[in-house]
C-alpha positions as CSV (number, residue, x, y, z in Angstrom):
1,M,-28.1,35.2,45.3
2,A,-30.8,36.5,42.9
3,P,-34.1,34.7,43.2
4,V,-34.7,32.0,40.6
5,G,-36.2,33.1,37.4
6,A,-34.8,36.7,37.9
7,C,-33.2,38.5,35.3
8,V,-29.5,39.2,36.0
9,V,-27.8,42.0,33.9
10,V,-24.0,42.0,33.9
11,R,-22.2,44.9,32.4
12,R,-18.6,44.9,31.5
13,P,-16.4,47.5,33.3
14,G,-16.6,50.8,31.5
15,R,-19.6,49.9,29.5
16,G,-22.3,51.5,31.7
17,R,-22.2,55.1,30.4
18,P,-21.7,56.4,26.9
19,R,-18.6,58.2,26.6
20,T,-18.5,62.0,25.7
21,P,-16.2,62.5,22.8
22,A,-13.3,65.0,23.7
23,V,-13.6,68.4,22.0
24,M,-10.3,69.4,20.5
25,P,-9.7,73.3,20.6
26,S,-9.7,74.7,17.0
27,A,-6.3,76.2,15.7
28,P,-6.3,80.0,16.2
29,K,-6.9,82.1,13.1
30,T,-3.8,83.9,11.6
31,V,-3.8,87.6,10.8
32,L,-0.8,89.0,8.7
33,L,0.1,92.4,9.7
34,V,1.8,94.4,7.1
35,E,3.0,97.5,8.7
36,D,6.4,99.5,8.7
37,N,5.8,101.3,11.8
38,E,7.2,99.5,14.9
39,D,4.8,101.2,17.5
40,N,1.8,100.5,15.4
41,R,3.0,96.8,15.0
42,I,3.6,96.4,18.7
43,V,0.1,97.8,19.6
44,Y,-2.0,95.9,16.9
45,S,0.0,92.6,17.1
46,T,-0.3,92.6,21.1
47,I,-4.1,93.1,21.2
48,L,-4.9,90.8,18.4
49,R,-2.8,88.1,20.2
50,H,-4.6,89.0,23.6
51,F,-8.0,88.3,21.8
52,G,-6.7,84.9,20.5
53,Y,-5.4,85.5,17.2
54,R,-2.0,84.2,15.8
55,V,-0.1,87.2,14.2
56,M,2.5,87.3,11.7
57,E,4.3,90.5,10.7
58,A,5.8,92.0,7.5
59,L,7.6,95.3,7.3
60,N,7.1,96.1,3.5
61,G,4.9,95.1,0.6
62,E,7.2,92.6,-0.7
63,E,7.5,90.7,2.5
64,G,3.8,90.9,2.8
65,I,3.3,89.4,-0.6
66,A,5.8,86.6,0.1
67,T,4.4,85.8,3.5
68,A,0.8,85.7,2.3
69,R,1.8,83.2,-0.5
70,S,3.7,80.9,1.8
71,E,1.7,81.2,4.9
72,K,-2.0,81.7,3.5
73,P,-3.1,83.6,6.4
74,D,-6.8,84.0,7.2
75,L,-6.9,87.7,7.0
76,I,-4.4,90.6,6.2
77,L,-4.1,94.0,7.6
78,M,-2.5,96.1,5.1
79,D,-0.8,99.5,5.7
80,I,-0.8,101.6,2.5
81,S,2.3,103.6,2.8
82,I,5.0,100.9,3.1
83,P,8.5,100.4,1.5
84,I,9.6,98.5,-1.6
85,I,5.9,97.8,-2.7
86,D,3.1,99.8,-1.4
87,G,-0.1,98.6,-0.1
88,W,-2.2,99.3,-3.1
89,E,0.0,97.3,-5.3
90,A,0.6,94.5,-2.8
91,T,-3.2,94.3,-2.6
92,Q,-3.6,94.1,-6.3
93,V,-0.9,91.4,-6.6
94,L,-2.6,89.2,-4.0
95,K,-6.2,89.8,-5.3
96,H,-5.0,88.6,-8.9
97,D,-3.2,85.5,-7.4
98,P,-5.6,82.5,-7.5
99,E,-3.7,81.0,-4.4
100,T,-4.3,84.3,-2.3
101,R,-7.4,86.1,-3.8
102,H,-9.7,84.8,-1.4
103,I,-7.9,86.1,1.7
104,P,-9.6,89.3,3.3
105,I,-7.5,92.5,3.2
106,I,-8.2,95.3,5.3
107,A,-6.6,98.6,4.6
108,L,-5.2,100.3,7.6
109,T,-3.8,103.7,6.7
110,A,-3.6,107.2,7.2
111,H,-5.0,107.9,4.0
112,A,-8.4,108.9,5.2
113,L,-10.0,110.8,2.1
114,A,-13.2,109.6,0.6
115,S,-11.2,109.0,-2.6
116,D,-8.8,106.8,-0.7
117,R,-11.6,104.6,0.6
118,E,-12.9,104.2,-2.9
119,R,-9.4,103.4,-4.3
120,A,-9.1,100.7,-1.5
121,M,-12.4,99.1,-2.8
122,Q,-11.1,99.3,-6.3
123,V,-7.9,97.5,-5.8
124,G,-9.6,94.7,-3.9
125,C,-9.6,95.7,-0.2
126,D,-12.4,94.0,1.7
127,G,-12.3,96.5,4.5
128,Y,-10.9,100.0,5.4
129,L,-9.6,101.7,8.6
130,A,-8.3,105.0,8.7
131,K,-5.6,106.0,11.3
132,P,-5.6,107.0,14.0
133,C,-7.6,104.1,14.9
134,E,-8.5,102.7,18.3
135,P,-6.9,99.1,18.8
136,R,-10.2,97.7,19.7
137,A,-11.8,98.8,16.3
138,V,-9.0,96.8,14.6
139,V,-10.1,93.9,16.7
140,A,-13.7,94.5,15.9
141,E,-13.0,94.7,12.1
142,V,-11.0,91.5,12.2
143,Q,-13.8,89.8,14.1
144,R,-16.3,90.8,11.5
145,F,-14.4,88.6,9.0
146,L,-13.0,85.8,11.2
147,G,-15.4,85.7,14.2
148,Q,-14.4,85.7,17.9
149,P,-11.6,83.1,18.4
150,S,-11.8,80.5,21.3
151,G,-9.1,80.1,23.9
152,L,-7.2,76.9,24.3
153,D,-9.9,75.4,26.5
154,G,-12.6,76.3,24.1
155,S,-13.7,79.4,25.9
156,T,-13.4,83.0,24.9
157,P,-10.9,85.5,26.6
158,P,-12.4,86.4,30.1
159,A,-14.2,89.7,30.1
160,H,-12.0,90.8,33.1
161,A,-8.8,90.1,31.6
162,A,-6.7,93.1,31.2
163,D,-6.8,94.8,27.8
164,P,-3.4,95.9,26.6
165,S,-5.1,98.8,24.6
166,T,-6.6,100.6,27.5
167,S,-3.5,101.2,29.9
168,G,-1.7,104.5,30.3
169,D,-1.4,107.4,27.9
170,S,-1.5,107.5,24.1
171,A,1.2,105.8,22.1
172,T,3.6,107.5,20.0
173,T,3.9,106.3,16.2
174,G,7.1,107.8,14.8
175,K,9.2,106.0,12.1
176,S,11.2,103.5,14.2
177,S,11.0,100.3,12.2
178,T,14.3,98.2,12.3
179,R,16.6,98.3,9.3
180,N,19.7,96.5,8.4
181,A,23.1,97.8,7.4
182,G,21.9,98.0,3.8
183,G,18.9,100.0,4.6
184,S,16.3,97.3,3.9
185,E,13.5,96.4,6.3
186,R,13.7,93.2,8.4
187,G,10.4,91.4,8.9
188,R,9.3,89.5,11.9
189,T,6.7,86.5,11.8
190,N,6.5,85.9,15.6
191,G,3.4,84.2,16.9
192,V,3.8,85.0,20.6
193,A,3.8,88.3,22.3
194,T,7.2,89.2,23.9
195,A,7.8,90.9,27.1
196,G,9.2,93.7,25.1
197,A,6.0,94.1,23.1
198,A,4.1,94.1,26.2
199,S,6.2,96.7,28.0
200,G,5.9,98.7,24.7
201,L,2.2,99.1,25.4
202,E,2.8,100.7,28.9
203,G,1.4,104.0,28.2
204,S,-0.7,103.2,25.2
205,A,-4.3,103.8,25.2
206,G,-7.3,104.4,23.1
207,K,-5.9,105.4,19.8
208,V,-2.6,104.9,18.0
209,G,-1.1,107.6,16.0
210,R,-1.2,107.8,12.3
211,G,2.0,106.6,11.3
212,T,1.7,106.0,7.5
């Protein structure tokens, strides 16, 4: 019993401490990779997913334009020598469209002359990477525009995690994109790296070949 005249404080259950609001993980940033070379797609998409980005893929300029308009990615990696509509024209189309002109576009191409870099800027590219290009350089350029993504628990990928760009020997990049019976390219827009993609990196290191 409390002494007479003493102040007695009664708290309702669960009211004693302020509640800390739950922090919801932010949705991963989306990168659209427009690239007709299968080996390059495997290497770049896998390392971007490893670093926490969602990756969509298109195999030609027409697919790239359609996917950019429908999905509104946060950034586009645009190869230049791609079928149907090349990267120069695809970039111009997207930069003249009010719905997509805000999306950063990074030219990722074997066109490595100074005049090619100038043309990339003229058609509206926001960045330029010349092949052969280290996968980590691609990630660094993406991070320059989108920042470092967080994991599902709000943390960044662990520093000791295996980096798919640094295992084995260098990758080959011959023209090996999938075509249907009519000869047209078939695109992919997967958001999760598959076992096949991972195994495709066995033997890929530092630099990816030129492709186109």
